[in-house]
Residue, then its C-alpha position, 0 to 999 in steps of 0.5 A: s169418780p174423777l174430779c171435774p174442772i171447777e169451771d164445769s161445776e154447777s152451783a147457785f151464785y150470790i152476786r152483789l154489784e153496784t151500778d148507776d141508778t138509771p133505767g134499763v140497768i136491771g134489763n141489761i144485767g138480766h140480758a147478760l145472764g140469759e145470754h150465758h144460760v144463767s137464770v135468776h132466782s131472786l133479785l133485790q135492789r137496795g134503796v139508793p142514796q141521793s146521788g150514789p150508786a144502786t146496790i143490786i143483789l142477785l141469787t142465781h139458780r144452779a149454773s156452771e161456773r164457766n157460764v157465770n164467769r162469762a156473764i159477769e165479764e159482760i156485766e162488768a163491761q156494761a157502762s152502768t156497772k160501777q163494780i162487782g163486789v161479791v161473787l160467792r158459790v152457794f152450796g146446797n141449793 
């Protein structure tokens, strides 16, 4: 079978990002993912140092790479996002 462009491939994704520790951050991230048809499988927010950023770890359900990239661009543009540290495809999920 012919290869499809990587943007059209579907897999689960592991995403780690740092954000401000402020109310509404998780909702904003969830909204950006939902707008691009990316469903969250699990979400973990690590304990926050006294004044540092929060670390959020997401695992998505299977989604197209194109949609995940669009959602990440939107999350990066959110004022509360410090940085997106890791985005990895998860195979066999």
